[in-house]
ZAMI-872677 format. One line per field, with one value per residue: x, y negated, z negated of N, C-alpha, C in turn; residue in three letters. Coordinates in steps of 0.1 Angstrom, whole numbers, padded with zeros to 4 digits. Layout:
n.X c(X,...)
n.Y c(Y,...)
n.Z c(Z,...)
ca.X c(X,...)
ca.Y c(Y,...)
ca.Z c(Z,...)
c.X c(X,...)
c.Y c(Y,...)
c.Z c(Z,...)
r c(ALA,...)
END
This chain:
n.X c(0458,0429,0396,0381,0401,0414,0394,0394,0420,0418,0396,0396,0413,0408,0396,0369,0358,0360,0344,0319,0316,0316,0292,0273,0280,0272,0246,0220,0203,0218,0225,0206,0213,0222,0249,0256,0247,0264,0289,0286,0284,0309,0325,0316,0325,0351,0356,0351,0361,0385,0376,0349,0317,0312,0288,0270,0255,0264,0291,0289,0277,0298,0320,0310,0306,0325,0356,0386,0410,0407,0386,0362,0328,0321,0313,0279,0271,0294,0299,0304,0279,0264,0275,0267,0238,0240,0260,0251,0229,0243,0264,0250,0238,0261,0272,0254,0246,0251,0235,0248,0277,0274,0254,0269,0292,0281,0269,0293,0307,0293,0295,0323,0330,0317,0330,0356,0353,0345,0368,0386,0374,0376,0403,0436,0443,0461,0484,0474,0460,0437,0440,0428,0414,0438,0446,0459,0450,0422,0424,0435,0415,0394,0407,0412,0386,0376,0393,0390,0363,0362,0378,0363,0342,0352,0346,0321,0328,0347,0330,0313,0329,0345,0327,0317,0302,0300,0286,0301,0324,0312,0301,0325,0334,0313,0308,0331,0355,0348,0353,0382,0387,0370,0381,0407,0404,0392,0413,0432,0419,0418,0446,0456,0441,0448,0476,0491,0495,0515,0536,0539,0537,0523,0508,0522,0519,0528,0524,0509,0493,0505,0516,0545,0558,0562,0555,0565,0566,0546,0524,0524,0519,0493,0478,0481,0469,0442,0436,0437,0416,0394,0396,0390,0364,0350,0358,0349,0322,0316,0324,0309,0280,0281,0293,0275,0252,0261,0264,0237,0224,0227,0210,0178,0156,0163,0168,0143,0130,0142,0141,0144,0171,0179,0166,0176,0203,0204,0195,0213,0238,0233,0229,0254,0272,0262,0268,0296,0306,0308,0327,0349,0356,0365,0388,0414,0429,0415,0432,0462,0493,0528,0559,0591,0614,0604,0601,0612,0646,0649,0627,0627,0639,0619,0599,0585,0582,0585,0569,0548,0518,0492,0467,0446,0427,0399)
n.Y c(-0940,-0920,-0931,-0910,-0893,-0910,-0912,-0885,-0886,-0903,-0893,-0866,-0849,-0832,-0799,-0795,-0820,-0819,-0798,-0807,-0827,-0813,-0797,-0817,-0824,-0802,-0803,-0794,-0812,-0833,-0827,-0837,-0862,-0885,-0889,-0917,-0927,-0914,-0923,-0950,-0949,-0939,-0960,-0980,-0971,-0973,-1000,-1010,-1028,-1022,-1030,-1030,-1014,-0985,-0974,-0948,-0929,-0933,-0926,-0898,-0888,-0894,-0879,-0853,-0849,-0860,-0857,-0858,-0864,-0871,-0889,-0886,-0874,-0842,-0811,-0802,-0775,-0767,-0783,-0787,-0787,-0770,-0745,-0726,-0721,-0710,-0689,-0673,-0654,-0639,-0628,-0613,-0594,-0582,-0569,-0549,-0514,-0497,-0477,-0469,-0475,-0497,-0517,-0526,-0536,-0557,-0575,-0581,-0594,-0617,-0630,-0632,-0647,-0671,-0679,-0682,-0703,-0723,-0725,-0735,-0759,-0774,-0777,-0791,-0817,-0836,-0839,-0836,-0855,-0869,-0848,-0821,-0789,-0764,-0738,-0717,-0721,-0715,-0688,-0677,-0681,-0665,-0640,-0636,-0635,-0613,-0592,-0593,-0587,-0560,-0548,-0554,-0537,-0512,-0495,-0483,-0472,-0453,-0436,-0426,-0416,-0398,-0381,-0381,-0368,-0365,-0378,-0392,-0401,-0416,-0436,-0448,-0459,-0475,-0493,-0499,-0501,-0523,-0545,-0553,-0554,-0575,-0597,-0597,-0600,-0625,-0641,-0636,-0646,-0674,-0679,-0671,-0686,-0712,-0712,-0727,-0751,-0746,-0742,-0767,-0786,-0810,-0842,-0861,-0881,-0910,-0921,-0944,-0940,-0943,-0930,-0909,-0890,-0858,-0826,-0793,-0776,-0786,-0780,-0752,-0747,-0759,-0743,-0718,-0722,-0727,-0703,-0686,-0695,-0690,-0662,-0656,-0664,-0647,-0622,-0621,-0623,-0599,-0581,-0585,-0580,-0554,-0538,-0543,-0530,-0504,-0498,-0502,-0483,-0461,-0464,-0457,-0470,-0477,-0452,-0440,-0457,-0460,-0477,-0502,-0510,-0520,-0547,-0559,-0559,-0577,-0601,-0606,-0608,-0632,-0650,-0649,-0657,-0683,-0695,-0692,-0707,-0736,-0733,-0720,-0739,-0758,-0749,-0757,-0790,-0813,-0833,-0824,-0820,-0820,-0810,-0827,-0811,-0790,-0800,-0808,-0818,-0843,-0856,-0857,-0880,-0898,-0892,-0907,-0909,-0882,-0866,-0858,-0864,-0845,-0836,-0810,-0797,-0775)
n.Z c(0083,0084,0074,0061,0051,0034,0014,0005,-0006,-0027,-0042,-0042,-0057,-0078,-0084,-0092,-0086,-0059,-0054,-0062,-0043,-0018,-0021,-0018,0009,0024,0030,0050,0063,0071,0097,0113,0121,0146,0171,0175,0150,0133,0141,0135,0107,0101,0109,0092,0066,0071,0074,0049,0021,-0005,-0030,-0026,-0031,-0015,0010,0000,0014,0040,0037,0030,0053,0072,0061,0065,0092,0109,0126,0110,0122,0149,0147,0160,0164,0152,0171,0170,0161,0148,0126,0091,0075,0091,0089,0069,0075,0101,0099,0078,0086,0104,0090,0071,0089,0100,0078,0073,0071,0101,0127,0149,0171,0189,0180,0158,0169,0184,0164,0150,0170,0175,0150,0146,0168,0164,0140,0150,0167,0149,0133,0152,0160,0136,0130,0123,0144,0149,0165,0190,0203,0226,0243,0263,0257,0261,0285,0272,0246,0249,0258,0235,0216,0227,0227,0200,0189,0203,0194,0165,0165,0174,0154,0131,0135,0129,0106,0113,0137,0129,0114,0134,0155,0142,0132,0106,0078,0051,0022,0003,0017,0037,0021,0013,0037,0045,0023,0007,0023,0041,0024,0019,0046,0057,0044,0054,0082,0083,0073,0093,0116,0112,0109,0134,0153,0147,0151,0168,0156,0137,0154,0167,0147,0124,0117,0091,0061,0041,0006,0009,0031,0055,0087,0089,0104,0121,0109,0107,0086,0069,0085,0085,0058,0056,0073,0061,0036,0044,0056,0035,0019,0035,0036,0009,0009,0027,0018,-0009,-0004,0009,-0011,-0036,-0032,-0020,-0041,-0061,-0051,-0050,-0077,-0087,-0073,-0089,-0110,-0126,-0115,-0088,-0078,-0078,-0061,-0033,-0011,-0020,-0020,0005,0010,-0013,-0008,0015,0004,-0017,-0003,0013,-0008,-0023,-0003,0002,-0023,-0023,-0001,-0006,-0027,-0016,0004,-0013,-0026,-0019,-0016,0008,0017,0016,-0003,0001,-0012,-0014,-0011,0004,0029,0063,0070,0081,0073,0046,0033,0036,0019,-0003,-0038,-0039,-0024,0005,0024,0040,0065,0058,0073,0081)
ca.X c(0451,0415,0389,0378,0413,0416,0385,0399,0432,0414,0386,0396,0424,0403,0387,0355,0353,0359,0332,0307,0315,0312,0278,0265,0283,0267,0232,0216,0195,0228,0226,0196,0218,0227,0263,0258,0246,0276,0300,0283,0287,0324,0330,0312,0334,0365,0357,0348,0372,0387,0368,0335,0311,0309,0275,0272,0249,0274,0303,0285,0275,0311,0328,0304,0304,0335,0369,0395,0422,0403,0376,0350,0319,0323,0302,0268,0271,0306,0300,0303,0265,0258,0281,0259,0226,0244,0268,0244,0222,0253,0271,0241,0237,0274,0275,0245,0250,0245,0233,0257,0288,0270,0250,0280,0301,0273,0269,0306,0312,0286,0301,0337,0331,0313,0341,0368,0349,0345,0382,0392,0369,0379,0417,0443,0446,0468,0493,0467,0451,0434,0443,0418,0418,0446,0442,0464,0441,0410,0427,0437,0402,0387,0414,0410,0372,0375,0401,0384,0350,0365,0384,0352,0333,0360,0339,0311,0336,0353,0320,0307,0339,0351,0316,0317,0289,0301,0281,0312,0333,0304,0300,0337,0335,0302,0307,0343,0364,0346,0357,0395,0387,0365,0391,0419,0400,0390,0426,0438,0412,0423,0460,0458,0435,0456,0490,0498,0499,0527,0546,0542,0537,0512,0511,0523,0517,0533,0513,0501,0485,0512,0522,0559,0564,0555,0562,0560,0564,0533,0515,0524,0512,0479,0472,0481,0459,0429,0434,0435,0403,0385,0397,0383,0350,0344,0361,0340,0308,0315,0326,0299,0268,0283,0296,0263,0243,0266,0261,0223,0218,0228,0199,0166,0147,0167,0167,0129,0126,0154,0139,0148,0185,0181,0163,0185,0216,0203,0194,0226,0248,0230,0231,0268,0278,0258,0276,0310,0310,0314,0338,0360,0360,0371,0399,0426,0425,0415,0444,0471,0506,0539,0570,0602,0623,0598,0600,0624,0656,0647,0615,0629,0642,0607,0590,0585,0575,0589,0560,0541,0504,0488,0453,0446,0417,0389)
ca.Y c(-0928,-0920,-0933,-0898,-0888,-0920,-0908,-0873,-0889,-0910,-0887,-0851,-0842,-0822,-0789,-0797,-0831,-0815,-0789,-0816,-0834,-0803,-0794,-0828,-0825,-0791,-0805,-0792,-0823,-0841,-0823,-0844,-0875,-0886,-0893,-0931,-0929,-0909,-0933,-0962,-0946,-0938,-0974,-0987,-0968,-0977,-1015,-1014,-1032,-1013,-1034,-1029,-1001,-0979,-0969,-0933,-0921,-0934,-0918,-0884,-0885,-0894,-0868,-0840,-0849,-0867,-0850,-0868,-0867,-0878,-0899,-0883,-0865,-0827,-0805,-0800,-0762,-0765,-0792,-0780,-0784,-0760,-0732,-0716,-0717,-0701,-0678,-0664,-0642,-0631,-0621,-0602,-0583,-0575,-0560,-0538,-0500,-0495,-0464,-0466,-0485,-0508,-0529,-0531,-0545,-0569,-0585,-0586,-0603,-0630,-0636,-0635,-0657,-0683,-0682,-0686,-0717,-0732,-0727,-0743,-0773,-0781,-0776,-0803,-0820,-0849,-0839,-0832,-0866,-0872,-0836,-0811,-0775,-0757,-0724,-0709,-0721,-0708,-0674,-0674,-0680,-0654,-0628,-0635,-0631,-0599,-0583,-0592,-0580,-0545,-0544,-0555,-0525,-0500,-0486,-0476,-0464,-0441,-0427,-0420,-0409,-0387,-0373,-0380,-0364,-0365,-0390,-0400,-0407,-0426,-0447,-0455,-0467,-0485,-0502,-0503,-0505,-0536,-0556,-0558,-0557,-0588,-0607,-0597,-0605,-0640,-0647,-0634,-0655,-0688,-0679,-0670,-0697,-0724,-0709,-0738,-0762,-0742,-0743,-0781,-0795,-0819,-0855,-0863,-0895,-0914,-0923,-0955,-0937,-0946,-0918,-0909,-0881,-0846,-0816,-0779,-0770,-0790,-0773,-0738,-0748,-0762,-0731,-0707,-0725,-0726,-0689,-0680,-0699,-0682,-0648,-0656,-0666,-0635,-0610,-0621,-0621,-0585,-0573,-0586,-0573,-0539,-0532,-0543,-0520,-0491,-0497,-0502,-0470,-0451,-0466,-0449,-0477,-0476,-0438,-0438,-0466,-0462,-0488,-0515,-0513,-0529,-0561,-0564,-0562,-0588,-0613,-0608,-0613,-0645,-0658,-0650,-0665,-0697,-0700,-0692,-0716,-0748,-0730,-0718,-0752,-0767,-0743,-0765,-0803,-0816,-0840,-0817,-0826,-0811,-0815,-0832,-0800,-0781,-0807,-0808,-0827,-0857,-0862,-0858,-0893,-0906,-0887,-0916,-0902,-0868,-0858,-0864,-0859,-0840,-0832,-0795,-0791,-0767)
ca.Z c(0078,0086,0061,0055,0044,0022,0004,-0002,-0014,-0040,-0050,-0040,-0063,-0088,-0078,-0096,-0079,-0045,-0053,-0062,-0030,-0008,-0023,-0011,0023,0031,0031,0064,0068,0078,0111,0121,0125,0160,0172,0172,0136,0127,0144,0127,0093,0100,0111,0080,0055,0075,0072,0035,0013,-0017,-0041,-0023,-0033,-0002,0012,-0003,0025,0051,0033,0031,0068,0078,0057,0069,0106,0117,0125,0103,0130,0161,0144,0168,0158,0155,0177,0161,0155,0141,0115,0079,0071,0100,0087,0062,0083,0113,0095,0069,0092,0111,0079,0066,0099,0102,0067,0072,0077,0114,0131,0160,0172,0197,0172,0149,0177,0187,0153,0147,0180,0172,0138,0148,0178,0157,0131,0158,0172,0137,0129,0162,0159,0124,0128,0124,0158,0149,0176,0203,0207,0241,0251,0264,0253,0271,0288,0261,0234,0252,0257,0221,0209,0232,0223,0186,0187,0207,0185,0152,0166,0174,0141,0122,0137,0126,0097,0121,0147,0122,0110,0146,0163,0134,0128,0091,0072,0037,0016,-0004,0027,0043,0011,0013,0050,0046,0012,0001,0033,0046,0015,0023,0060,0059,0040,0063,0095,0081,0072,0106,0125,0109,0111,0148,0160,0144,0152,0176,0146,0131,0164,0171,0136,0122,0111,0076,0057,0028,-0003,0013,0042,0068,0093,0088,0113,0124,0101,0109,0072,0064,0093,0080,0045,0058,0079,0051,0026,0050,0058,0021,0014,0043,0031,-0003,0012,0033,0010,-0020,0001,0011,-0023,-0047,-0029,-0019,-0054,-0069,-0046,-0054,-0092,-0089,-0068,-0100,-0119,-0123,-0107,-0074,-0074,-0075,-0050,-0025,-0002,-0027,-0017,0017,0007,-0023,-0001,0023,-0004,-0024,0007,0016,-0020,-0026,0008,-0001,-0034,-0020,0009,-0012,-0035,-0007,0010,-0024,-0032,-0017,-0012,0022,0019,0009,-0005,0003,-0019,-0006,-0008,0014,0042,0072,0065,0087,0066,0031,0029,0038,0009,-0015,-0049,-0039,-0017,0016,0025,0053,0066,0059,0082,0073)
c.X c(0436,0408,0384,0389,0416,0406,0390,0412,0428,0405,0387,0407,0420,0394,0373,0349,0351,0346,0319,0305,0310,0297,0269,0267,0276,0252,0228,0209,0205,0229,0216,0201,0224,0242,0265,0256,0258,0288,0298,0287,0303,0330,0328,0322,0348,0367,0355,0361,0373,0378,0353,0330,0306,0295,0276,0266,0258,0286,0300,0284,0289,0319,0323,0304,0315,0349,0379,0407,0418,0393,0363,0341,0322,0311,0292,0269,0283,0309,0298,0289,0259,0264,0273,0246,0229,0250,0260,0237,0232,0261,0263,0240,0250,0277,0265,0250,0243,0244,0242,0267,0283,0264,0260,0289,0294,0273,0283,0311,0305,0293,0315,0339,0327,0325,0353,0365,0350,0359,0389,0387,0373,0394,0423,0447,0453,0479,0487,0457,0450,0438,0431,0423,0426,0441,0447,0455,0428,0412,0429,0424,0394,0394,0412,0396,0370,0381,0394,0370,0352,0370,0372,0343,0340,0353,0329,0318,0341,0342,0314,0317,0344,0340,0315,0303,0289,0296,0292,0321,0325,0303,0313,0338,0325,0302,0320,0353,0361,0350,0371,0395,0381,0374,0402,0415,0397,0403,0433,0432,0418,0438,0463,0453,0443,0471,0498,0502,0512,0539,0549,0543,0525,0517,0512,0523,0524,0521,0504,0493,0492,0518,0538,0566,0556,0563,0556,0558,0550,0522,0513,0516,0497,0472,0471,0470,0445,0426,0430,0421,0392,0385,0389,0368,0344,0347,0352,0325,0306,0316,0314,0286,0270,0285,0283,0253,0248,0263,0246,0217,0219,0217,0187,0157,0150,0167,0153,0124,0138,0153,0142,0162,0187,0178,0172,0199,0215,0203,0207,0237,0246,0233,0246,0275,0274,0265,0291,0315,0315,0327,0350,0365,0368,0384,0412,0421,0425,0427,0455,0484,0516,0552,0582,0611,0617,0598,0613,0633,0654,0635,0617,0631,0629,0596,0591,0577,0577,0579,0554,0527,0502,0473,0453,0437,0407,0387)
c.Y c(-0930,-0923,-0921,-0892,-0897,-0916,-0895,-0876,-0895,-0902,-0871,-0844,-0831,-0812,-0791,-0810,-0828,-0806,-0797,-0823,-0825,-0799,-0804,-0827,-0813,-0791,-0804,-0803,-0833,-0838,-0830,-0858,-0875,-0891,-0908,-0934,-0925,-0918,-0946,-0960,-0945,-0952,-0982,-0984,-0972,-0992,-1019,-1018,-1023,-1017,-1033,-1015,-0995,-0973,-0953,-0925,-0921,-0925,-0903,-0880,-0885,-0882,-0854,-0839,-0854,-0859,-0861,-0871,-0875,-0889,-0897,-0874,-0851,-0822,-0800,-0786,-0759,-0775,-0783,-0777,-0773,-0746,-0722,-0712,-0707,-0688,-0668,-0652,-0633,-0622,-0610,-0591,-0575,-0566,-0549,-0525,-0498,-0480,-0459,-0477,-0498,-0520,-0534,-0540,-0558,-0579,-0590,-0596,-0617,-0637,-0640,-0646,-0671,-0688,-0688,-0701,-0727,-0735,-0736,-0757,-0781,-0780,-0790,-0806,-0833,-0850,-0836,-0843,-0868,-0860,-0827,-0798,-0769,-0743,-0714,-0709,-0713,-0693,-0669,-0672,-0668,-0641,-0626,-0630,-0617,-0589,-0582,-0585,-0565,-0540,-0544,-0543,-0512,-0490,-0477,-0467,-0452,-0431,-0419,-0411,-0397,-0377,-0371,-0378,-0365,-0378,-0399,-0407,-0418,-0438,-0455,-0465,-0478,-0496,-0507,-0508,-0519,-0548,-0561,-0562,-0571,-0599,-0608,-0603,-0620,-0647,-0647,-0644,-0669,-0689,-0679,-0682,-0710,-0722,-0720,-0749,-0758,-0743,-0758,-0790,-0803,-0832,-0855,-0878,-0898,-0917,-0935,-0952,-0939,-0933,-0920,-0899,-0868,-0835,-0802,-0772,-0774,-0782,-0758,-0738,-0750,-0750,-0720,-0710,-0723,-0711,-0682,-0683,-0692,-0667,-0646,-0656,-0653,-0622,-0609,-0618,-0606,-0577,-0573,-0578,-0558,-0532,-0532,-0532,-0506,-0488,-0495,-0489,-0459,-0453,-0459,-0456,-0476,-0461,-0434,-0446,-0469,-0473,-0501,-0519,-0522,-0543,-0567,-0568,-0575,-0601,-0616,-0613,-0628,-0654,-0659,-0658,-0680,-0703,-0701,-0702,-0729,-0745,-0728,-0731,-0761,-0761,-0751,-0779,-0805,-0824,-0834,-0825,-0815,-0817,-0818,-0820,-0790,-0787,-0805,-0819,-0841,-0864,-0864,-0872,-0902,-0902,-0895,-0909,-0887,-0859,-0866,-0858,-0854,-0836,-0817,-0790,-0783,-0754)
c.Z c(0080,0073,0054,0046,0032,0011,-0003,-0010,-0027,-0048,-0049,-0046,-0072,-0080,-0080,-0089,-0064,-0044,-0053,-0049,-0019,-0009,-0016,0004,0031,0032,0046,0071,0075,0093,0120,0126,0139,0159,0169,0157,0128,0129,0136,0112,0091,0101,0098,0068,0058,0073,0058,0028,0000,-0028,-0039,-0027,-0019,-0002,0010,0008,0037,0049,0035,0045,0075,0074,0062,0084,0115,0115,0120,0111,0142,0159,0152,0160,0162,0163,0167,0153,0147,0130,0102,0074,0080,0097,0081,0070,0094,0108,0087,0075,0099,0101,0074,0076,0101,0090,0065,0077,0090,0118,0142,0162,0179,0189,0163,0157,0181,0176,0149,0157,0178,0160,0140,0158,0172,0148,0138,0163,0161,0133,0139,0161,0147,0120,0127,0138,0159,0160,0190,0207,0222,0249,0251,0260,0264,0274,0278,0249,0237,0252,0243,0213,0214,0227,0208,0183,0192,0198,0172,0153,0166,0160,0130,0123,0134,0116,0104,0131,0141,0119,0123,0153,0155,0130,0113,0086,0057,0031,0009,0006,0034,0034,0012,0026,0051,0035,0007,0012,0039,0037,0019,0038,0063,0055,0049,0076,0094,0081,0086,0116,0124,0113,0126,0156,0159,0144,0159,0167,0140,0141,0167,0159,0135,0116,0096,0073,0043,0019,0000,0025,0055,0073,0093,0098,0114,0116,0104,0096,0067,0072,0088,0067,0047,0064,0069,0040,0031,0052,0045,0016,0022,0039,0018,-0001,0017,0025,-0002,-0015,0005,-0001,-0033,-0043,-0027,-0032,-0062,-0064,-0050,-0069,-0094,-0083,-0079,-0110,-0116,-0114,-0092,-0069,-0071,-0063,-0041,-0015,-0007,-0023,-0006,0015,-0003,-0017,0007,0015,-0011,-0015,0010,0004,-0023,-0015,0005,-0013,-0031,-0010,0003,-0021,-0027,0000,0000,-0030,-0031,-0013,0003,0026,0011,0007,-0003,-0004,-0009,-0002,0002,0028,0050,0067,0069,0080,0051,0026,0029,0027,-0003,-0026,-0049,-0031,-0005,0016,0039,0053,0068,0070,0074,0080)
r c(MET,ASP,PRO,ASN,LEU,LEU,HIS,TRP,ARG,ASP,GLN,GLY,ARG,SER,PHE,PHE,ARG,ARG,LEU,GLN,THR,TRP,ILE,ASN,LEU,LEU,ASP,PRO,THR,LEU,LEU,LEU,SER,SER,ASP,PRO,GLU,ILE,GLN,LYS,ALA,HIS,THR,LEU,ILE,GLY,SER,SER,LYS,PRO,GLN,ASP,LYS,LYS,ASP,GLU,SER,ALA,LEU,THR,LEU,SER,LEU,SER,SER,VAL,HIS,ALA,ASP,SER,GLY,ALA,ALA,LEU,PRO,LEU,VAL,PHE,ARG,PRO,PRO,ALA,PHE,LEU,PRO,ILE,ALA,ALA,PRO,LEU,VAL,VAL,ALA,SER,LEU,LEU,PRO,GLN,SER,SER,VAL,LYS,PRO,ALA,LEU,PHE,TRP,GLN,PHE,LEU,LEU,GLN,SER,TYR,CYS,ALA,GLY,PHE,ASN,HIS,ALA,ASN,ARG,ASN,SER,SER,THR,GLU,GLN,ASP,LYS,LYS,ALA,SER,LEU,LYS,GLN,LEU,LEU,LEU,ILE,ALA,GLY,THR,ALA,SER,TYR,THR,SER,CYS,ALA,GLY,ALA,LEU,PRO,GLN,ILE,PHE,ILE,ASN,ARG,LEU,GLY,ILE,ARG,SER,PRO,ALA,VAL,GLN,THR,PHE,PHE,ARG,SER,LEU,PHE,PRO,ILE,PRO,LEU,SER,ALA,ALA,LEU,ALA,PHE,PHE,SER,VAL,PHE,THR,ILE,ARG,SER,GLU,GLU,SER,GLU,THR,GLY,ILE,GLN,VAL,PHE,ASP,ARG,ASN,GLY,ASN,PRO,VAL,GLY,ILE,SER,LYS,ALA,ALA,ALA,GLU,LYS,ALA,VAL,ARG,GLU,THR,ALA,LEU,SER,ARG,ALA,ALA,LEU,PHE,GLY,THR,THR,ALA,ALA,VAL,PRO,ASN,LEU,LEU,VAL,LEU,LEU,LEU,LYS,ARG,THR,ARG,LEU,PHE,GLN,ARG,ASN,SER,LEU,LEU,ALA,ALA,PRO,PHE,ARG,HIS,ILE,SER,VAL,ALA,LEU,VAL,LEU,GLY,LEU,MET,VAL,PRO,VAL,SER,PHE,SER,LEU,PHE,PRO,GLN,LEU,GLY,THR,ILE,LYS,ARG,GLU,MET,LEU,GLU,GLU,GLU,LEU,GLN,ASP,ARG,ALA,ALA,GLY,GLY,ARG,LEU,PHE,TYR,HIS,ARG,GLY,LEU)
END
C-alpha cells in the first residue's frame, strides 16, 4: 500500500481529523515545489519506520501532490492545492447572471472542462498502471465537458429562447434553478468520468495494507462517495450566495443601493467555495472501507475483520 494511503488509514478515520489535514494540504504555496522535491518527499515518508516521527513538511507535500496509486506527481493544475485558485473565478463567473447565451456557455465550458480534468487526474487508477489514456477515456472526458457545459447554461438558454420577461420567473432561473443543477452536474461529471472504474474494478487491501484483489463493488462505492462529495461542494456553493442575495435584496439597504448585490454575490461565492472545498474533500475517508457482505463472493473470505480497504480517489 502506498505511504499516502497508510497515512490516511492511520490518521484519516475521523471527519475532523481529515478536515484538519485537508486545510493544510490545500495551501497554494505547495504548488511551488518541483517534481524531484515531491518524489523525494514521497520516498522519505515511504522509508520512515513506524516508530520514527515523519517529516511533517514531506508528508504534507506527498499527500497534496502524489497520486496514491501510481506514486507519480499529479499534473500541476490538477493537484488539490490548485483546485480553489483555479476553480474560484470560474465558479464565480459561471454563477453570474449573463446577458446572453454565449458568455454563459463560455464560462460553463471552462469550469466543466477543468472539473472533468480534475476528476480524471485524481481517480483511482490501480488497474491502469503503465497505461496511457485510451481513446474511450478521452472521448468520455470531452463528451462529459461538452454535455455539462450545455446543461449548465440552461437557465440562460431558457430565459433567452423563451423570451422570459417576468421578474419572478427570471429570479427562479437565475437564482433557484442553478442550485440543484450545479449539484446534479457535479455528481454526473464524477460518475461519468470515473465510470470505467465501476466496469473494471479497483484494488482492495486487507488491514495490513496487502492487496487482495480487484473489486467492482468497492469501485462503485468509491465513485458514488466522490460524486456525492462533489455535489455537496457545488450545490452548497450555488445555494448559499444565491439565497443570501435574494433575502438581502428585500432589505432597505440593498433596495437603496442595488449595485451592492453584484460584489456581495462575488465575494460570497468565493468565500463559500473556499470553506466547502476542505469540507467536501473530508466527507468520506480517502482510504475507504467496504464490508464483507458487500464484496464479491471470491473476496469475502479475504476480508479479515469483516472489511477491506480501497483508495477512494478525489
